[in-house]
C-alpha positions in Angstrom: 65.4 61.7 55.8 67.5 58.5 56.4 65.5 55.4 57.4 66.0 54.4 61.1 68.9 51.6 61.5 67.4 48.4 62.8 68.9 47.4 66.2 69.4 43.7 66.6 70.6 42.3 69.9 73.9 44.0 71.0 76.4 41.5 72.0 79.5 43.5 71.1 80.7 47.0 72.2 80.0 50.1 70.1 82.8 51.5 68.2 82.3 55.3 67.7 83.7 55.3 64.1 81.6 52.5 62.8 78.4 54.1 64.2 79.4 57.4 62.5 80.1 55.8 59.1 76.6 53.9 59.4 74.8 57.2 59.9 76.8 59.3 57.6 77.9 57.3 54.6 75.3 56.4 51.9 74.6 52.8 51.6 72.3 50.6 49.5 70.1 49.4 52.3 67.8 47.2 50.2 70.9 45.3 48.6 72.5 44.4 52.1 69.6 42.2 52.9 70.2 40.0 50.0 73.9 39.9 50.2 75.6 36.7 51.6 78.9 37.8 53.3 81.7 35.2 53.3 84.6 36.1 55.6 87.9 34.9 56.7 88.9 37.3 59.7 90.7 37.3 63.0 87.8 36.7 65.5 88.4 39.6 67.5 86.2 42.0 69.6 86.2 44.9 67.0 85.4 42.0 64.3 82.1 41.4 66.2 81.6 45.2 66.5 81.8 45.4 62.6 79.4 42.5 62.0 77.0 44.1 64.6 77.1 47.2 62.6 76.4 45.2 59.5 73.4 43.8 60.9 72.0 47.1 61.9 72.4 48.2 58.3 70.2 45.3 57.2 72.4 42.3 56.6 70.7 38.9 57.6 72.8 37.1 60.0 71.8 33.8 58.3 73.7 35.2 55.3 76.8 35.5 57.2 79.5 32.7 57.0 82.6 33.3 58.9 85.9 31.4 59.5 88.4 32.5 61.9 91.9 31.8 62.3 93.2 29.2 64.7 96.1 31.3 66.2 94.1 34.4 66.8 90.4 33.5 67.5 88.8 34.4 70.8 86.3 31.9 72.1 84.2 34.4 73.6 83.9 36.4 70.4 83.1 33.2 68.4 80.4 32.4 70.8 78.8 35.9 70.5 78.8 35.6 66.8 76.9 32.4 67.0 74.6 34.2 69.3 74.0 36.9 66.7 72.8 34.2 64.3 76.0 34.1 62.2 77.5 30.9 60.7 80.8 30.3 62.3 83.0 27.6 60.8 85.1 25.7 63.1 88.9 25.6 62.5 90.8 22.4 62.1 93.9 21.2 64.0 97.3 21.9 62.3 99.3 18.9 62.1 103.0 20.1 61.3 105.1 23.0 62.3 105.2 25.9 59.9 102.2 24.7 57.7 99.5 26.8 58.8 98.7 27.7 55.1 97.8 24.0 54.6 95.3 24.0 57.3 93.9 27.1 56.2 93.4 25.9 52.7 91.3 22.8 54.2 89.5 25.2 56.5 88.5 27.4 53.6 87.2 24.5 51.5 85.0 23.3 54.3 83.8 27.1 54.6 82.9 27.1 50.9 81.0 23.8 51.2 79.0 25.4 54.1 78.3 28.5 51.9 77.1 26.3 49.1 74.5 24.9 51.3 73.5 28.5 52.6 73.1 29.6 48.9 70.7 26.8 48.4 68.7 27.5 51.5 68.6 31.2 51.4 68.8 32.1 47.7 70.8 35.4 48.1 71.1 37.9 45.4 74.9 38.2 45.5 77.9 37.2 47.2 80.6 39.5 48.9 83.9 37.9 50.0 85.7 39.7 53.0 89.2 38.2 53.0 92.3 38.5 55.3 95.1 36.7 53.5 93.8 35.9 50.1 92.9 32.2 50.6 89.2 32.7 50.7 89.1 34.4 47.3 91.8 32.2 45.9 90.0 29.0 47.0 86.4 29.9 45.8 84.9 27.4 43.6 82.6 28.3 40.7 79.7 30.5 42.1 76.4 28.5 42.1 73.6 30.1 40.5 76.0 32.5 38.7 75.4 35.0 41.5 77.4 38.5 41.0 80.5 38.6 43.4 82.7 41.2 44.9 85.6 40.6 47.0 87.6 42.7 49.4 91.1 42.1 50.5 92.8 43.6 53.4 96.4 42.4 53.4 99.3 42.7 51.1 100.2 39.0 51.4 96.8 38.3 50.2 97.1 40.5 47.1 100.4 38.7 46.5 98.5 35.4 46.7 96.0 36.4 44.0 98.7 35.9 41.2 95.8 35.0 39.0 93.0 37.6 39.2 89.5 36.3 40.2 86.7 36.5 37.8 85.1 39.3 39.9 86.2 42.7 41.3 88.3 42.9 44.4 88.4 46.1 46.5 91.9 46.8 47.5 92.1 47.8 51.1 95.6 46.4 51.6 97.3 49.1 49.6 94.9 51.9 50.5 96.7 55.1 51.6 95.0 55.1 54.9 95.9 51.4 55.7 99.5 51.8 54.7 100.3 55.0 56.4 98.1 55.1 59.5 97.8 51.7 60.5 101.6 50.5 61.1 102.4 52.6 64.1 99.5 51.4 66.1 100.7 47.6 65.2 104.3 48.3 66.1 103.4 49.9 69.6 101.1 47.0 70.3 103.9 44.6 69.5 106.3 46.2 71.9 103.7 46.5 74.7 103.0 42.6 74.4 106.9 42.0 74.6 107.0 43.7 78.0 107.4 40.4 79.9 110.4 39.5 77.7 113.7 41.2 78.4 115.2 42.0 75.0 119.0 41.5 74.9 121.2 44.6 75.0 123.0 43.8 71.8 121.5 45.3 68.4 117.8 44.5 67.5 117.4 43.4 63.7 114.4 44.3 61.7 113.9 42.2 58.5 111.8 44.0 55.8 111.7 47.8 55.6 108.0 48.2 54.2 105.4 49.9 56.1 105.3 47.6 59.1 109.1 47.3 59.2 109.5 50.9 59.0 107.0 51.6 61.9 108.6 48.8 64.0 112.1 50.3 63.3 110.9 53.8 64.7 109.0 52.3 67.6 112.1 50.2 68.8 114.5 53.1 68.1 112.7 54.9 70.9 114.1 52.2 73.4 117.3 51.3 71.7 119.7 52.4 69.0 120.8 51.5 66.5 118.4 49.0 64.9 119.9 46.8 62.2 117.8 46.5 59.2 117.8 44.4 56.0 115.5 44.6 53.1 115.7 42.6 49.8 114.6 45.5 47.6 117.3 48.1 46.8 117.3 51.0 49.2 119.4 53.5 51.2 122.6 52.0 52.7 124.3 53.3 55.8 122.5 54.8 58.7 119.1 56.5 58.4 117.8 57.9 61.8 117.7 55.0 64.2 118.3 52.4 61.2 121.6 50.9 60.1 121.2 49.0 56.9 122.9 45.7 56.7 124.2 44.3 53.2 122.9 40.8 53.8 120.4 39.0 55.8 123.2 36.9 57.1 124.9 39.8 58.4 121.7 41.0 60.2 121.4 37.6 61.9 125.0 37.7 62.9 124.9 41.0 64.6 121.3 40.8 66.3 120.2 38.8 69.3 116.6 39.8 68.5 115.1 39.7 65.1 111.6 41.0 64.2 110.3 39.5 60.9 108.0 42.2 58.9 108.2 40.8 55.4 105.2 38.5 55.1 107.3 35.6 53.7 109.8 33.0 54.7 113.0 35.0 54.1 115.3 32.0 55.5 113.9 29.7 52.5 116.8 28.3 50.8 119.4 29.8 53.1 121.9 27.1 54.4 123.8 29.2 56.9 120.9 29.6 59.6 121.7 26.3 61.4 125.2 27.3 61.8 124.4 30.6 63.7 126.3 31.0 66.9 124.5 31.9 70.3 120.9 32.3 71.2 118.5 34.4 68.9 115.0 35.5 69.6 112.7 35.3 66.5 109.6 37.6 66.7 107.1 37.7 63.9 105.2 40.9 62.9 103.2 39.6 59.9 100.6 37.0 59.3 100.4 33.2 59.8 103.6 31.3 60.6 105.4 32.7 57.4 108.3 34.7 58.5 110.5 31.7 60.1 108.7 28.7 58.4 111.9 27.2 57.3 113.0 27.2 60.8 109.8 25.8 62.0 109.5 22.9 59.4 113.1 21.6 60.6 111.0 20.3 63.7 109.0 18.0 61.4 111.1 15.1 62.1 108.9 13.0 64.5 110.7 14.2 67.7 108.5 17.3 68.2 104.9 15.9 67.8 102.2 18.7 68.0 99.7 17.7 70.5 97.7 20.7 70.9 96.7 24.1 69.4 98.2 25.6 72.7 101.5 24.0 72.0 101.4 25.4 68.5 101.1 29.1 69.7 103.5 28.6 72.4 107.3 29.8 72.2 109.3 27.1 70.5 113.1 26.4 70.6 115.0 25.2 67.8 118.4 23.7 68.9 121.6 24.5 66.8 124.9 23.0 66.9 126.4 26.2 68.6 123.2 27.9 69.9 119.7 27.9 69.6 116.7 29.9 68.0 113.8 30.7 70.2 110.5 31.5 68.3 108.0 33.4 70.0 104.4 32.0 69.9 105.2 29.4 67.3 106.1 31.8 64.6 102.7 33.4 64.6 102.3 37.2 65.1 103.2 38.2 68.6 100.3 40.7 68.9 97.8 37.8 68.2 97.8 36.1 71.6 94.2 34.8 72.1 93.0 37.9 73.8 89.9 39.8 72.6 92.0 42.5 70.4 95.3 42.6 68.8 95.4 46.3 68.8 93.6 48.5 71.3 90.0 48.8 70.0 90.1 52.8 70.0 92.9 52.5 67.3 92.1 49.6 65.3 88.7 50.9 64.8 90.2 52.9 62.0 90.9 49.6 60.0 87.4 48.3 60.8 86.2 51.6 59.3 87.9 51.0 56.2 86.6 47.4 56.1 83.0 48.9 56.7 83.5 51.4 53.8 84.7 48.9 51.5 81.7 46.7 52.2 79.3 49.5 51.4 81.4 50.3 48.2 81.2 46.6 47.4 77.4 46.7 47.8 77.1 49.8 45.4 79.0 47.8 42.9 76.7 44.9 43.2 73.6 47.3 43.2 74.9 49.1 40.0 75.8 45.8 38.2 79.5 46.7 38.2 81.0 43.2 38.7 83.4 42.7 35.9 86.9 41.6 37.0 89.2 44.4 38.0 91.4 45.4 41.3 89.6 48.5 42.3 90.9 51.2 44.8 89.0 51.8 48.1 87.3 55.1 47.3 89.7 58.0 48.3 86.8 59.8 49.5 85.8 56.8 51.9 89.6 56.8 53.3 89.5 60.5 53.9 86.2 60.2 55.7 87.4 57.3 57.9 90.8 59.0 58.8 89.6 62.6 59.4 86.8 61.2 61.6 89.0 58.8 63.4 91.5 61.4 64.4 88.7 63.5 65.7 87.9 60.6 67.9 91.2 59.8 69.0 92.8 63.3 69.2 95.7 61.9 71.3 96.9 60.2 68.2 97.7 63.4 66.4 101.3 63.5 67.8 102.0 60.0 66.4 102.0 61.4 62.8 103.6 63.9 60.7 101.5 67.0 60.3 101.9 66.9 56.6 100.4 63.3 56.5 97.2 64.0 58.6 96.8 67.1 56.4 96.6 65.0 53.2 93.3 63.4 54.8 92.1 66.2 56.9 92.4 68.8 53.9 90.7 66.6 51.4 93.9 65.8 49.2 91.9 63.3 47.1 94.6 63.4 44.5 97.3 62.3 47.0 95.2 59.6 48.5 94.6 58.1 45.2 98.1 58.3 44.0 99.2 56.4 47.2 96.6 53.7 46.9 96.5 50.5 44.9 93.8 49.4 42.5 91.9 51.2 39.7 90.5 54.6 40.9 86.8 55.0 40.1 86.9 58.8 40.0 83.2 59.2 38.9 82.0 56.8 41.7 84.3 58.8 44.1 82.6 62.1 43.1 79.2 60.6 43.5 80.0 59.4 47.0 81.3 62.7 48.0 78.3 64.5 47.1 76.1 62.0 49.0 77.7 62.1 52.4 75.8 64.2 54.8 
């Protein structure tokens, strides 16, 4: 019989999927109490629910150090995390347009200083780094006391930032099949919902980047307007595909489109000399992380004439004048679905992603317990992915129509080989089999 879960003061709403995982998935309870969890996360309602679940599984709140992101953190969530006893590191004030990453590096440095103090006071058995964007893992100093460390990264941009592999294993949630195939439609729908107060121009809409988010954004936009102009740097199909018409260059897409959605996770206008010569008004909307998508345009404002006086100004719409037009960038170039509200995607949907993170944390705890902390990039266990998606679709039955039947069947019919083949990182087949036999 499983031990009863400890129930700390509940300050965040319950998520059925997280509760199910906590009751069904095996976890090394004893080791959780000795782990120090270091996080860089969006401080949203469901992030709080994830932390609340971890506390019920034995994690000590004094061993939680969490840094939010200034453009997305909800103040109520931050206050309640403090109420749970977690250590929340205050974010700094960004000083220049398009330079959020500079501020984040400084914030991460202060986070690790606080962690060093916590290690000295709490004497944990191990460290776990739950990252969103790669800055926390990349900025980690040499670990005091030679503690075992396991990292978790949930974004593709974060994986790209880790060009030099860290000296400890990192569980790859970002390129897991579940996150790549199931999450994007929910993000694209939320982006469109947040734009209801804006009247998108009747001229063609452009989508830059045709990865997971770009494809989902194209399909979602195609329901209200067609065709959608698309450009991707990687070689791919040309001509028309469904609602997408592929452009031969980024310049062609900008010249044809009055509204451009950035879905690449990088500054695609870097080094381009033609954008100041664009004619007419363009509406630029970021669907990726930080203020990366239109950074070159934003940094052009750092001429002393557009002084930043508050965080609110940074996350407001900004207009960049051109000789023959203007570029209007929504929310200062930050993702449009992160608007300071308690959630970036409806909780019933994004609990799927929170479930993947909870699974990764339990997998990381098992690595620590078994002494498997040699450097490698490891796959989020396919059996965990299957469990999370299959239970989530039971809870959110109305979502079945949003996915092709063949895709859901890969998870519902236990196609572990397909899940592994479509996930990044090294597949620990033996560990996956052990977990499959332990799940009740």
